C-alpha positions in Angstrom: 11.8 -32.6 -10.3 10.7 -31.7 -6.8 10.5 -28.2 -5.3 10.0 -27.0 -1.8 7.9 -23.8 -1.7 7.8 -21.4 1.2 4.9 -18.9 1.3 5.2 -15.7 3.2 2.2 -13.5 4.0 0.3 -11.8 6.7 -3.3 -11.5 7.6 -3.5 -7.9 6.5 -2.4 -8.8 2.9 -4.7 -11.8 2.9 -7.7 -9.6 4.0 -6.9 -7.0 1.3 -7.6 -9.6 -1.4 -10.9 -9.3 -3.1 -13.2 -12.2 -2.1 -13.1 -13.5 -5.7 -9.3 -13.5 -5.8 -9.2 -15.3 -2.4 -11.7 -18.0 -3.6 -9.7 -18.5 -6.8 -6.4 -18.8 -4.9 -7.9 -21.4 -2.5 -9.3 -23.3 -5.5 -5.9 -23.2 -7.0 -4.4 -24.8 -3.9 -7.1 -27.4 -4.0 -6.1 -28.2 -7.6 -2.4 -28.4 -6.6 -3.3 -30.9 -3.8 -5.5 -32.9 -6.1 -2.5 -33.2 -8.4 -0.3 -34.5 -5.6 1.3 -31.5 -4.0 1.7 -31.7 -0.2 0.8 -28.4 1.4 0.5 -27.1 4.9 0.2 -24.0 7.0 3.2 -23.2 9.1 3.0 -23.9 12.8 5.3 -22.4 15.5 8.9 -23.5 14.7 11.7 -24.7 17.0 15.5 -24.6 16.4 17.4 -27.9 16.9 21.1 -28.0 17.5 23.5 -30.9 18.2 26.9 -29.3 17.7 29.6 -31.9 17.3 27.1 -34.6 18.4 27.6 -33.4 22.0 23.9 -33.2 22.9 20.7 -31.8 21.4 19.3 -28.4 22.4 15.9 -27.1 21.3 14.8 -23.5 21.4 11.5 -22.1 20.4 11.2 -19.6 17.6 12.4 -19.2 14.0 15.9 -18.9 12.8 15.0 -17.1 9.6 13.7 -13.5 9.7 11.6 -11.9 7.1 9.5 -8.8 6.7 6.5 -11.2 6.3 5.9 -14.2 8.5 6.2 -17.7 7.1 2.6 -18.8 6.3 3.0 -22.2 4.7 5.0 -24.8 2.8 4.4 -27.1 -0.1 6.3 -29.9 -1.8 5.4 -29.9 -5.5 6.6 -31.7 -8.6 7.2 -29.9 -11.9 9.3 -30.5 -15.0 11.3 -27.3 -14.6 11.7 -24.2 -12.4 9.6 -22.3 -14.8 6.7 -24.7 -14.4 7.1 -24.7 -10.6 6.8 -20.9 -10.7 3.7 -21.1 -12.8 2.2 -23.6 -10.4 2.6 -21.4 -7.3 1.8 -18.1 -8.9 -1.9 -18.5 -8.1 -1.6 -19.5 -4.4 -2.9 -17.4 -1.6 0.5 -16.0 -0.6 1.4 -15.0 -4.1 -2.0 -13.4 -4.8 -2.5 -12.0 -1.3 0.3 -9.4 -1.3 2.9 -11.9 0.0 5.6 -13.9 -1.7 6.4 -17.5 -2.4 10.0 -18.8 -2.6 10.6 -21.8 -4.9 13.5 -24.0 -4.0 14.7 -26.9 -6.2 15.0 -29.9 -4.0 18.2 -31.7 -4.7 18.0 -35.2 -3.3 20.9 -36.9 -1.6 21.7 -40.5 -1.6 22.9 -42.0 1.5 
């Protein structure tokens, strides 16, 4: 199964982590990438609309709102939701006083 993960966190929480915890969290991300996870830091988003196919409009800024900013994303593979949770529990957002959402990715055939 594939899962999309969204990490939320801010610099203040990241900086509150002990250096050893921060190093361990980054090493954890390195292991996830070595095992095939695709990870990335969130850049500035845009909103795309094409209502009724009448023309595309693009606006800067996020659609979602959260108490913490989106910090990054990952695409991971795991046998179950429980395993996916285990895999992300050591990432910088989870350890650094943020949160990580885990979304099962349901593929569509088209």
